[in-house]
MARBA-3410 file (N, C-alpha, C, O; in Angstrom, 1 decimal):
175
15.9,27.6,2.6,15.3,28.6,1.7,14.0,28.1,1.1,13.3,28.8,0.4 ~ 13.7,26.8,1.3,12.5,26.2,0.6,11.2,26.9,1.0,10.3,27.0,0.2 ~ 11.1,27.5,2.2,9.9,28.1,2.6,9.9,29.6,2.4,8.9,30.3,2.7 ~ 11.0,30.1,1.9,11.2,31.6,1.7,10.3,32.0,0.6,10.3,31.4,-0.5 ~ 9.5,33.1,0.8,8.7,33.6,-0.2,9.5,34.7,-0.9,9.4,35.9,-0.6
10.3,34.3,-1.9,11.3,35.2,-2.6,10.6,36.1,-3.6,11.2,37.2,-3.8 ~ 9.5,35.8,-4.2,9.0,36.6,-5.2,7.5,36.4,-5.3,7.0,35.2,-5.3 ~ 6.7,37.4,-5.4,5.3,37.3,-5.6,4.9,38.2,-6.8,5.2,39.3,-6.9 ~ 4.3,37.5,-7.8,3.8,38.3,-8.9,2.8,39.2,-8.5,1.9,38.9,-7.7 ~ 2.8,40.4,-9.1,1.8,41.4,-8.8,2.1,42.4,-7.8,1.4,43.4,-7.7
3.1,42.2,-6.9,3.4,43.2,-5.9,3.8,44.5,-6.6,4.6,44.5,-7.4 ~ 3.1,45.5,-6.1,3.5,46.9,-6.6,2.8,47.2,-8.0,3.1,48.3,-8.5 ~ 2.0,46.3,-8.5,1.5,46.6,-9.9,0.4,47.7,-9.8,0.1,48.3,-10.9 ~ -0.1,48.0,-8.6,-1.0,49.1,-8.5,-0.4,50.4,-8.9,-1.2,51.4,-9.1 ~ 0.9,50.5,-8.9,1.5,51.8,-9.2,1.5,52.1,-10.7,1.6,53.3,-11.1
1.2,51.1,-11.5,1.2,51.4,-13.0,2.5,51.4,-13.6,2.6,51.6,-14.8 ~ 3.6,51.1,-12.8,4.9,51.1,-13.3,5.2,50.1,-14.4,6.2,50.2,-15.1 ~ 4.4,49.1,-14.5,4.6,48.0,-15.4,4.1,48.4,-16.8,4.4,47.6,-17.8 ~ 3.4,49.5,-17.0,2.9,49.8,-18.3,4.0,50.5,-19.1,4.8,51.3,-18.6 ~ 4.0,50.3,-20.4,4.9,50.9,-21.3,4.5,52.3,-21.5,3.3,52.7,-21.7
5.5,53.2,-21.6,5.2,54.7,-21.8,5.2,55.0,-23.2,6.3,55.0,-23.9 ~ 4.0,55.1,-23.8,3.9,55.5,-25.2,3.7,56.9,-25.4,3.7,57.4,-26.6 ~ 3.6,57.7,-24.4,3.3,59.1,-24.5,4.6,59.9,-25.0,4.5,61.0,-25.5 ~ 5.8,59.3,-24.8,7.0,60.0,-25.1,7.7,59.4,-26.3,8.9,59.6,-26.4 ~ 7.0,58.8,-27.1,7.6,58.3,-28.4,8.3,56.9,-28.2,9.0,56.5,-29.2
8.1,56.2,-27.1,8.6,54.9,-27.0,7.6,53.9,-27.5,6.5,53.8,-27.0 ~ 8.0,53.1,-28.4,7.1,52.1,-29.0,7.5,50.7,-28.5,8.6,50.3,-28.7 ~ 6.5,50.0,-27.9,6.8,48.7,-27.4,7.1,47.8,-28.6,6.4,47.8,-29.6 ~ 8.2,47.0,-28.5,8.5,46.1,-29.6,9.5,45.1,-29.1,10.3,45.4,-28.2 ~ 9.4,43.9,-29.7,10.4,42.9,-29.4,11.7,43.1,-30.2,12.8,42.7,-29.8
11.5,43.8,-31.3,12.7,44.1,-32.2,13.0,45.6,-32.0,12.3,46.5,-32.5 ~ 14.1,45.9,-31.3,14.4,47.3,-30.9,14.9,48.1,-32.1,15.1,49.3,-31.9 ~ 15.0,47.5,-33.3,15.4,48.3,-34.4,14.2,49.3,-34.8,14.4,50.2,-35.6 ~ 13.0,49.0,-34.4,11.9,49.8,-34.7,11.8,51.1,-33.9,11.0,52.0,-34.2 ~ 12.6,51.2,-32.8,12.6,52.3,-31.9,13.6,53.4,-32.5,14.7,53.1,-32.7
13.1,54.5,-32.8,13.9,55.6,-33.4,14.8,56.2,-32.3,14.4,56.5,-31.2 ~ 16.1,56.3,-32.6,17.0,56.9,-31.6,16.8,58.4,-31.5,16.4,59.0,-32.5 ~ 17.0,58.9,-30.3,16.9,60.3,-30.1,18.2,60.8,-29.5,19.0,60.0,-29.0 ~ 18.5,62.1,-29.7,19.8,62.6,-29.3,19.8,62.6,-27.7,19.1,63.4,-27.1 ~ 20.7,61.8,-27.1,20.7,61.7,-25.7,21.4,62.9,-25.0,21.2,63.1,-23.8
22.0,63.7,-25.8,22.6,65.0,-25.2,21.6,66.1,-25.2,21.9,67.2,-24.6 ~ 20.4,65.9,-25.7,19.4,66.9,-25.8,18.9,67.1,-24.3,18.3,66.2,-23.7 ~ 19.0,68.3,-23.8,18.7,68.7,-22.4,17.2,68.6,-22.2,16.7,68.4,-21.1 ~ 16.3,68.6,-23.3,14.9,68.5,-23.1,14.4,67.1,-23.1,13.2,66.9,-22.9 ~ 15.3,66.1,-23.3,14.8,64.7,-23.2,14.3,64.3,-21.8,14.8,64.8,-20.8
13.2,63.6,-21.8,12.6,63.2,-20.5,13.0,61.8,-20.2,12.1,60.9,-20.2 ~ 14.3,61.5,-20.0,14.7,60.1,-19.8,15.4,59.9,-18.5,15.8,58.8,-18.1 ~ 15.6,60.9,-17.7,16.3,60.9,-16.4,17.8,60.6,-16.5,18.4,60.3,-15.4 ~ 18.4,60.6,-17.7,19.8,60.5,-17.8,20.4,61.8,-17.2,19.8,62.8,-17.1 ~ 21.6,61.7,-16.6,22.3,62.8,-16.0,23.3,63.4,-17.0,24.0,62.6,-17.7
23.2,64.6,-17.2,24.1,65.3,-18.1,25.0,66.3,-17.3,24.5,67.3,-16.8 ~ 26.3,66.0,-17.1,27.1,66.8,-16.3,28.5,66.9,-16.9,29.1,65.9,-17.3 ~ 29.0,68.1,-17.0,30.3,68.4,-17.5,30.6,67.7,-18.8,31.7,67.2,-19.1 ~ 29.6,67.8,-19.7,29.8,67.2,-21.1,29.7,65.7,-21.2,29.9,65.2,-22.2 ~ 29.3,65.1,-20.1,29.1,63.6,-20.1,27.7,63.3,-19.9,26.9,64.1,-19.3
27.3,62.1,-20.3,25.9,61.6,-20.1,26.0,60.3,-19.5,26.8,59.4,-20.0 ~ 25.3,60.0,-18.4,25.3,58.7,-17.8,24.0,58.4,-17.2,23.2,59.3,-16.9 ~ 23.7,57.2,-17.0,22.3,56.7,-16.5,22.0,57.2,-15.1,20.9,57.5,-14.8 ~ 23.0,57.1,-14.2,22.7,57.5,-12.9,24.0,57.3,-12.0,25.0,56.7,-12.4 ~ 23.8,57.8,-10.8,24.9,57.6,-9.8,24.6,56.4,-8.9,23.5,56.4,-8.3
25.5,55.5,-8.8,25.4,54.3,-8.0,26.4,54.3,-6.9,27.6,54.2,-7.2 ~ 26.0,54.5,-5.7,26.9,54.5,-4.5,26.9,53.1,-3.9,25.8,52.6,-3.6 ~ 28.1,52.6,-3.7,28.3,51.4,-2.9,28.6,51.9,-1.5,29.7,52.4,-1.3 ~ 27.7,51.7,-0.5,27.9,52.3,0.8,28.1,51.1,1.8,27.2,50.2,1.9 ~ 29.2,51.2,2.6,29.4,50.2,3.6,29.3,50.8,5.0,30.1,51.7,5.3
28.3,50.4,5.7,28.1,50.9,7.1,28.9,49.9,8.0,28.7,48.7,8.0 ~ 29.9,50.5,8.7,30.8,49.7,9.6,30.5,50.1,11.0,30.4,51.3,11.3 ~ 30.5,49.2,11.9,30.2,49.4,13.3,28.9,50.0,13.6,28.7,50.9,14.4 ~ 27.9,49.6,12.7,26.6,50.1,12.8,25.7,49.4,13.9,26.1,48.3,14.3 ~ 24.7,50.1,14.3,23.8,49.6,15.3,22.4,49.5,14.8,22.0,50.4,14.0
21.6,48.5,15.2,20.2,48.4,14.7,20.1,47.8,13.3,19.0,47.9,12.7 ~ 21.1,47.1,12.9,21.1,46.5,11.5,20.3,45.2,11.4,20.2,44.6,10.4 ~ 19.7,44.8,12.6,18.9,43.6,12.6,17.4,44.0,12.7,16.5,43.1,12.9 ~ 17.1,45.2,12.6,15.8,45.8,12.9,15.1,46.2,11.6,15.5,47.2,11.0 ~ 14.1,45.4,11.1,13.5,45.7,9.8,12.8,47.0,9.8,12.9,47.7,8.8
12.2,47.4,10.9,11.5,48.7,10.9,12.5,49.8,10.8,12.2,50.8,10.1 ~ 13.6,49.7,11.5,14.6,50.7,11.4,15.2,50.9,10.0,15.4,52.0,9.5 ~ 15.4,49.7,9.3,15.9,49.7,8.0,14.9,50.4,7.0,15.2,51.2,6.2 ~ 13.6,50.0,7.2,12.6,50.6,6.4,12.5,52.1,6.6,12.3,52.8,5.6 ~ 12.6,52.6,7.8,12.6,54.0,8.1,13.8,54.7,7.5,13.7,55.8,6.9
15.0,54.0,7.5,16.2,54.6,6.9,16.0,54.7,5.4,16.4,55.7,4.8 ~ 15.4,53.7,4.8,15.0,53.8,3.3,14.2,55.0,3.1,14.5,55.8,2.2 ~ 13.1,55.2,3.8,12.2,56.3,3.6,12.9,57.6,3.9,12.6,58.6,3.1 ~ 13.7,57.7,4.9,14.5,58.9,5.1,15.4,59.3,4.0,15.6,60.4,3.6 ~ 16.1,58.2,3.5,17.0,58.4,2.3,16.2,59.0,1.1,16.6,59.9,0.4
15.1,58.4,0.8,14.2,58.8,-0.3,13.8,60.2,-0.1,14.0,61.0,-1.1 ~ 13.3,60.6,1.0,12.9,62.0,1.3,14.0,63.0,1.2,13.9,64.0,0.5 ~ 15.2,62.6,1.8,16.3,63.5,1.8,16.9,63.7,0.4,17.4,64.8,0.1 ~ 17.0,62.6,-0.3,17.6,62.7,-1.7,16.7,63.2,-2.8,17.1,63.5,-3.9 ~ 15.4,63.4,-2.4,14.5,63.9,-3.4,14.0,62.9,-4.4,13.8,63.2,-5.6
13.9,61.7,-4.0,13.5,60.6,-4.9,12.0,60.3,-4.7,11.4,60.9,-3.9 ~ 11.5,59.3,-5.4,10.1,58.9,-5.4,10.0,57.4,-5.1,10.5,56.6,-5.8 ~ 9.5,57.1,-3.9,9.3,55.7,-3.4,8.2,55.1,-4.1,7.1,55.6,-4.2 ~ 8.4,53.9,-4.7,7.4,53.1,-5.2,7.0,51.9,-4.3,5.8,51.5,-4.2 ~ 8.0,51.3,-3.7,7.7,50.1,-2.9,8.9,49.7,-2.1,10.1,49.9,-2.5
8.7,49.2,-0.9,9.7,48.7,0.0,9.4,47.3,0.3,8.3,46.9,0.7 ~ 10.4,46.4,0.3,10.3,45.0,0.7,11.5,44.6,1.5,12.7,44.8,1.0 ~ 11.3,44.1,2.7,12.4,43.6,3.5,12.2,42.2,3.9,11.0,41.7,3.9 ~ 13.2,41.5,4.3,13.1,40.1,4.8,14.1,40.0,6.0,15.3,40.3,5.8 ~ 13.6,39.5,7.1,14.4,39.2,8.3,14.8,37.8,8.3,14.0,36.9,8.1
16.1,37.6,8.4,16.7,36.2,8.5,16.8,35.7,9.9,16.9,36.6,10.9 ~ 16.9,34.4,10.1,17.1,33.8,11.4,18.4,33.1,11.4,18.6,32.3,10.5 ~ 19.3,33.3,12.3,19.1,34.1,13.6,19.3,35.6,13.5,18.8,36.3,14.4 ~ 19.9,36.1,12.4,20.0,37.5,12.3,20.3,37.9,10.8,20.6,37.1,10.0 ~ 20.1,39.2,10.6,20.3,39.8,9.3,19.0,40.2,8.6,18.0,39.6,8.8
19.1,41.2,7.8,18.0,41.7,7.0,18.5,42.0,5.6,19.6,42.5,5.4 ~ 17.7,41.7,4.6,17.9,42.1,3.3,16.6,42.9,2.9,15.5,42.7,3.3 ~ 16.9,43.9,2.0,15.7,44.7,1.7,16.0,45.6,0.4,17.2,45.8,0.0 ~ 14.9,46.0,-0.2,15.0,46.9,-1.3,13.9,47.9,-1.3,12.8,47.6,-0.9 ~ 14.3,49.2,-1.6,13.3,50.2,-1.9,13.4,50.5,-3.4,14.4,50.9,-3.9
12.3,50.2,-4.0,12.2,50.4,-5.5,11.8,51.9,-5.7,10.7,52.3,-5.1 ~ 12.5,52.6,-6.5,12.3,54.0,-6.7,11.9,54.3,-8.1,12.3,53.5,-9.0 ~ 11.3,55.4,-8.4,11.1,55.8,-9.8,12.4,56.1,-10.4,12.6,56.0,-11.6 ~ 13.4,56.5,-9.5,14.7,56.9,-10.0,15.7,55.7,-9.9,16.9,55.9,-10.4 ~ 15.3,54.5,-9.5,16.1,53.3,-9.4,15.8,52.5,-8.1,14.7,52.0,-7.9
16.8,52.5,-7.2,16.6,51.6,-6.0,17.6,52.0,-4.9,18.7,52.6,-5.1 ~ 17.3,51.5,-3.7,18.2,51.4,-2.6,18.1,50.0,-2.1,16.9,49.5,-2.0 ~ 19.2,49.3,-1.8,19.1,47.9,-1.3,20.1,47.8,-0.2,21.0,48.6,0.0 ~ 19.9,46.7,0.6,20.8,46.4,1.7,20.8,44.9,2.0,19.8,44.2,1.8 ~ 21.9,44.5,2.5,22.0,43.2,3.2,22.9,43.4,4.4,24.0,44.0,4.3
22.5,42.9,5.6,23.2,43.2,6.8,23.7,42.0,7.5,23.2,40.9,7.4 ~ 24.8,42.2,8.2,25.4,41.3,9.1,25.5,42.0,10.5,26.6,42.5,10.8 ~ 24.4,42.0,11.2,24.4,42.7,12.5,25.3,42.2,13.5,25.8,42.9,14.4 ~ 25.7,40.9,13.4,26.6,40.3,14.4,28.0,40.9,14.3,28.8,40.8,15.3 ~ 28.3,41.6,13.2,29.6,42.3,13.1,29.4,43.8,12.8,30.4,44.5,12.6
28.2,44.3,12.9,27.9,45.7,12.7,28.1,46.2,11.3,28.4,47.4,11.1 ~ 27.8,45.3,10.3,28.1,45.6,8.9,26.8,45.6,8.1,26.0,44.7,8.2 ~ 26.6,46.7,7.3,25.5,46.8,6.4,26.0,47.2,5.0,26.8,48.2,4.8 ~ 25.7,46.4,4.0,26.1,46.6,2.6,24.9,47.3,1.9,24.0,46.6,1.5 ~ 25.0,48.6,1.6,23.9,49.3,1.0,24.3,49.7,-0.5,25.5,49.9,-0.7
23.4,49.7,-1.3,23.5,50.2,-2.7,22.5,51.4,-2.8,21.3,51.2,-2.4 ~ 22.9,52.5,-3.3,22.0,53.6,-3.5,22.2,54.0,-5.0,23.2,54.6,-5.3 ~ 21.2,53.7,-5.8,21.4,54.0,-7.3,20.2,54.9,-7.7,19.0,54.5,-7.5 ~ 20.6,56.1,-8.1,19.5,57.1,-8.5,19.9,57.8,-9.8,21.1,58.1,-10.0 ~ 18.9,58.1,-10.6,19.1,58.8,-11.8,18.3,60.1,-11.7,17.7,60.4,-10.6
18.3,60.9,-12.7,17.6,62.2,-12.8,18.1,63.2,-11.8,19.3,63.4,-11.6 ~ 17.1,63.9,-11.2,17.5,65.0,-10.3,17.7,64.6,-8.8,18.1,65.4,-8.0 ~ 17.5,63.3,-8.5,17.8,62.8,-7.2,19.2,63.0,-6.8,20.1,63.0,-7.7 ~ 19.5,63.2,-5.5,20.8,63.5,-5.0,21.3,62.3,-4.0,21.2,62.5,-2.8 ~ 21.8,61.2,-4.6,22.1,60.0,-3.8,23.2,60.3,-2.7,23.2,59.6,-1.7
24.1,61.2,-2.9,25.1,61.4,-1.9,24.5,61.9,-0.6,25.2,61.7,0.5 ~ 23.3,62.4,-0.6,22.7,62.9,0.7,22.3,61.7,1.6,22.1,61.8,2.8 ~ 22.3,60.5,1.0,21.9,59.3,1.7,23.0,58.9,2.7,22.7,58.2,3.7 ~ 24.2,59.3,2.4,25.4,58.9,3.3,25.2,59.3,4.7,25.3,58.5,5.7 ~ 24.8,60.6,4.9,24.6,61.1,6.3,23.4,60.5,6.9,23.3,60.3,8.1
22.4,60.3,6.1,21.2,59.6,6.6,21.5,58.2,7.2,21.0,57.9,8.3 ~ 22.3,57.5,6.5,22.7,56.1,7.0,23.6,56.2,8.2,23.5,55.4,9.1 ~ 24.5,57.2,8.2,25.3,57.4,9.4,24.5,57.6,10.7,24.7,56.9,11.7 ~ 23.5,58.4,10.5,22.6,58.8,11.6,21.7,57.6,12.0,21.5,57.2,13.2 ~ 21.1,56.9,11.0,20.2,55.8,11.2,20.8,54.7,12.0,20.2,54.0,12.7
22.1,54.4,11.7,22.8,53.3,12.3,23.9,53.6,13.3,24.7,52.8,13.6 ~ 23.9,54.9,13.7,24.7,55.3,14.8,26.2,55.1,14.6,26.9,54.6,15.5 ~ 26.7,55.4,13.4,28.2,55.2,13.2,28.7,56.4,12.3,28.0,56.9,11.5 ~ 30.0,56.7,12.6,30.6,57.7,11.7,31.4,56.9,10.6,32.0,57.6,9.7 ~ 31.5,55.6,10.7,32.4,54.8,9.8,31.5,54.3,8.7,31.0,53.2,8.7
31.3,55.1,7.6,30.6,54.8,6.5,31.5,55.0,5.3,32.0,56.1,5.1 ~ 31.7,54.0,4.5,32.6,54.0,3.4,31.9,54.0,2.0,30.9,53.2,1.9 ~ 32.3,54.8,1.1,31.5,55.0,-0.1,32.4,54.9,-1.4,33.5,55.5,-1.4 ~ 31.9,54.2,-2.3,32.5,54.2,-3.7,31.4,54.6,-4.7,30.2,54.2,-4.5 ~ 31.7,55.4,-5.6,30.8,55.9,-6.6,31.0,55.3,-8.0,32.2,55.3,-8.5
30.0,54.9,-8.6,30.0,54.5,-10.0,29.0,55.4,-10.8,27.9,55.7,-10.3 ~ 29.4,55.9,-12.0,28.5,56.6,-12.9,28.0,55.5,-13.9,28.8,55.2,-14.8 ~ 26.9,55.0,-13.6,26.3,53.9,-14.4,26.1,54.4,-15.9,25.5,55.4,-16.1 ~ 26.6,53.6,-16.8,26.5,53.9,-18.2,27.4,55.0,-18.8,27.4,55.4,-19.9 ~ 28.4,55.5,-17.9,29.3,56.5,-18.4,30.2,55.9,-19.5,30.7,54.8,-19.4
30.3,56.7,-20.6,31.1,56.2,-21.7,30.4,55.3,-22.7,30.9,55.0,-23.7 ~ 29.2,54.9,-22.3,28.4,54.0,-23.2,27.5,54.8,-24.2,27.0,54.3,-25.2 ~ 27.3,56.0,-23.8,26.3,56.9,-24.6,27.2,57.9,-25.4,27.9,58.7,-24.8 ~ 27.0,57.9,-26.7,27.7,58.9,-27.5,26.7,60.0,-27.9,25.5,59.9,-27.7 ~ 27.2,61.0,-28.6,26.4,62.1,-29.1,25.3,61.5,-30.1,24.3,62.1,-30.2
25.6,60.5,-30.8,24.7,59.9,-31.7,23.6,59.1,-31.0,22.6,58.7,-31.7 ~ 23.8,58.8,-29.7,22.8,58.1,-29.0,22.9,56.6,-29.1,22.0,55.9,-28.8 ~ 24.1,56.1,-29.4,24.3,54.7,-29.5,25.5,54.3,-28.7,26.3,55.2,-28.3 ~ 25.7,53.1,-28.4,26.8,52.6,-27.6,28.1,53.0,-28.3,28.3,52.9,-29.5 ~ 29.1,53.4,-27.4,30.4,53.8,-28.0,31.2,52.6,-28.4,32.4,52.7,-28.8
END
């Protein structure tokens, strides 16, 4: 791994995503006591939290296992699967980065405005470990069929986590 280029400062900075959002009342501070809490159950909040059936959570995180998949060693195919997931789920793509390992395997991430999609593959056994985490109006469950199609398998196993569920109370503080 000594020659692996694992991180480059500045990648994706042209999107402006690194800038603090002061337009919605968020004040940059090292001391978070200066940020005024807002009611997280307020439907008009622009925070991308999900409000469903009386609960509030940060987002839906799917742990997706592609079994007996094909093409899991192909960076271009993985990148296209990421783009297809983003389009189908109604998300916003900010950046994709993949890395091909030798002799096989690919790791990658698609950074989204709504969170991320990531993967690590073991093509020698037809296995791909995907994470699809999305908040807001995006529909991450639609990614399951996209991945089935992209990697030519019907054997896709999914576990769902509601990130932040139970941590947000009506007062807007941790429970």
